[in-house]
N, C-alpha and C positions, 0 to 999 in steps of 0.2 A: 587506287588510282595514282599513277606516278608519271609525270611528263618528263621524258628525258631530253627534250628540246633538241631533236634531230638525231638521226642514226649515227652520227659520228661519236655520240655519247654512249652507244651500246656497250662499249667495253669499260664504261665508268659506273657500273652498277653494283660494285662490290658490296655496298651496304644492302642494297635491295636483295641480293643472293643470300647474304648472311641471315637477314631478318626472315626472309621467306623459308630458309631451312630451319631456323629456330622454332618457328611457329607452324611449320608443316603446312605451307600453302603452296599452290601451284601459281606460276607466274604466267599471265596472258599478256600478250603484246599485240599492238596494232601499229603497222608502219606503213608509210608511203612506199609506193613502187619506184623508188629512186634507183639510180645506177648502182650496181654491184650490191643490191639489198640482200640477196641470198647469201652472198659471201660475208657480209657483215653479220648477218644472223648466225651463220655456222660458227664464225669467230667468237661471238657472244656466248653461244651455247657451250663451246669448248672452254671458254674462260670460266663460265659458271660450274662446269664439271671439275675443273682444275681447283676451284675454291670449294668443292665438296658438295655443291648443289646436285642432287641426284634426280629430282623429278624432271619429267619432260616439260620444257618451256613451249607453250603454244603461242603461235604467231599467226595473226591475220594480215595479209599483205593487200592493201587496197588495189584496185585495178590501175588507178592512176595515183590519186592522193586523197586524203581524208575529205577535204573540202569539195573537190570535184565529185567524188563518188557519192557523197551524202547530200549535197546542196545543188550542185551544178554551177557552171560558169555563170549563166545569167543571173541567178539569184545572189551569188557571191558578189558579183560586180555591182548589182543593184544596191545591196547593203553597204559596199564600199563607197558607192556614189552618195548614199545617204550621209555618210560621215564626211565625206569630202565637201558636200554642199553646206553641211552644218558648220564646217570650219572655213568655208570661203575659197576653196580650192577648185580647180577645173576637174570636172568629172572625166572618167575613162570610159572607153567603149568596148563592150563585151566581145564584139567581133574581132577587134584588134587584139584583144587579150588571147581569144582563142587561136588566132592566127600566130601570135607570137609563141604560144605554148606548142604549137605543131613545129614551129621552125626550131625552137631552142630545146625542146624536150623538158623544160622546166616545170615544176609542180605550179599549181594555180597561184597560191599565195605569193611565191617568189616572182611569178610573172606579173601579178597585180601590182607588187611593189615597184618592179622595174617600169611598168607602164605609168603609175602615178608619178614617178621621178621624171620620166620623158615628158609627160603632159604638163607638168608643173615646173620644168627645168628653170623657167625665167624667174620663179619665185625663190629659188635656192632652198629647196627643202629636201628632207630625207624622209622617204615614205614611212619608215618606222616610227617617226615622231608624230605622224598624222594618224595612222591606223593602229590602234592597239588591238592586239589579237583577242584579248578578253572582251572588248567592247564589240568586235566583229562577231565573235562567237555568241555573245548575248543576242545581237540582232538576228543572226541565222537561226538560232534554236527557239526563240521566243514564241513563235506562232505554234511550233510543234508541241511545246510544253503546255500551252493553253489548250490544244486539242487533248492531250493526255489527261489534263485536269477535268475537262468537260466529260471524257469517257468515264472518269472516276471508278475505274476498275482496278483491282490490284494486279489482275493479269492482263494488261494493256495489249493491244494489238501492235506489234512492231511494224513500222512502216519505213523508216529510215535505215540504210544498211548498217549504221552503228548500232541501232537498237536490235537489230536481228543478230548481230554478233554478241552483243551484251546479254540477250535472252539465252543464247547457247552457253555462255559462261555461267549465268545464273542457274541453269539446269544442273550443273555440275557441283553446285555448292550443296552440301548436305542440309536437309531442312531443319534439322535440330539447332543450327547455328542461329 
């Protein structure tokens, strides 16, 4: 698992391509459906080929973005509001976030950050300083992880779209590894 921290970094994966070639593994990527995503993916694949990476790079493009497709606007905003409340900031409204996403075309997290800043403008904050992505991820996934632990099955039933994609990847891994 390698977080490239944004599609603009797709062309900065030289170490990943080299290591993947050396140990003979296939690269699987998941990306948000941002502007020009297909163009960026094609450039990245060509760059990998130019470096000698010969395997096909498999990419899953989310319908909107990772957070929206896996958790939904309402749940993300609910967890964000939990953090905002804990830190003494004004909460944001999920309907306003949804409306702003439709107007701007921005991904959910970017829209949430802008809305936090707008609602808390008088407090002179920057949303990145309030909402840490690792903390938000923990809050979003914790209930699902508890569910999986309760199921206690090695072959758990995938529910979230990311789980479904990961199961597809797992099926391609030889069982002797």
